C-alpha positions in Angstrom: 34.1 6.7 97.7 33.7 6.2 94.0 33.4 8.6 92.1 32.1 8.2 88.5 33.3 10.8 85.8 33.4 10.6 81.6 36.2 11.7 80.2 35.8 12.6 76.5 38.6 10.4 74.7 41.1 12.0 72.2 40.7 9.6 69.9 43.2 8.3 70.4 43.4 5.7 73.9 47.2 5.3 73.8 47.7 9.6 74.0 44.3 9.5 76.2 46.6 7.0 78.7 49.6 8.9 78.5 52.2 7.0 76.6 54.6 8.5 74.6 54.6 8.4 70.9 50.4 7.8 71.0 50.1 8.0 67.0 52.9 5.9 66.2 51.6 3.4 68.8 48.3 4.3 67.3 49.1 3.6 63.9 50.8 0.1 64.8 47.8 -1.2 66.3 45.4 -0.1 63.0 48.1 -2.0 61.6 48.2 -4.9 63.5 44.2 -5.0 63.5 44.1 -5.6 60.0 47.0 -8.2 59.8 45.2 -10.3 62.8 42.0 -9.9 60.3 43.7 -11.4 57.6 44.7 -14.2 59.6 41.6 -15.1 60.5 39.6 -14.1 57.5 41.9 -16.9 55.6 41.1 -19.6 58.4 45.5 -19.1 59.1 47.2 -20.7 62.1 49.8 -18.7 63.9 52.1 -21.4 62.4 51.0 -20.8 58.6 50.6 -17.0 59.2 54.3 -16.9 60.3 55.5 -19.2 57.5 54.3 -16.9 55.4 55.5 -13.5 57.1 59.0 -15.1 57.6 58.7 -14.8 61.4 58.2 -17.5 64.2 55.2 -18.4 65.7 55.8 -17.3 69.4 56.3 -13.7 67.1 52.6 -14.0 65.5 51.2 -14.6 68.7 52.2 -11.3 70.1 51.6 -9.4 67.3 47.8 -10.6 66.9 47.6 -9.9 71.0 48.6 -6.3 70.4 51.6 -6.9 72.0 53.7 -4.5 69.4 56.5 -3.0 70.5 58.9 -5.5 69.2 57.8 -4.8 65.4 58.4 -1.3 63.3 55.5 0.3 61.8 57.9 -0.7 58.4 57.5 -4.1 59.5 54.3 -4.2 60.1 54.3 -2.6 56.2 55.7 -5.3 55.3 53.9 -8.3 56.6 50.6 -6.1 54.5 52.7 -7.1 51.6 53.3 -10.5 52.6 49.8 -11.5 52.4 49.1 -9.1 49.7 48.4 -5.6 50.3 49.2 -2.7 48.4 50.3 0.3 50.9 49.9 4.0 50.0 51.8 6.3 51.9 49.6 9.6 50.9 51.7 12.9 52.0 49.6 16.1 52.4 49.8 19.5 54.1 47.9 20.0 57.2 44.9 22.1 56.9 44.9 25.2 58.4 42.5 24.5 61.1 45.1 22.3 62.9 48.8 23.3 63.7 50.6 20.0 64.1 50.1 16.7 60.8 49.0 14.2 62.3 49.4 10.3 61.3 46.6 8.3 59.9 46.3 4.3 58.3 43.2 4.3 56.4 41.7 1.1 54.8 
């Protein structure tokens, strides 16, 4: 028997599917998407991107396919620096409407 259910998203697919550390996964995914977008925008091959980033081409392949387990958030930030992006980290108090803070990547 097929049941059609609609489940409201939390806004973080990694949380919705039950992964540990979903906020970190989401932040890394947003950073990787920006890196992938830059590579595409510039028309770089994966080999050219790898040379700029100081990694090998297979790692660029994994990065643009969203296979991010081997990449720390810090490393992704450094990749953005290598492509000429400044990265700012802003720390502020959580609003009273929420008990816990959140991690967001805003571009």
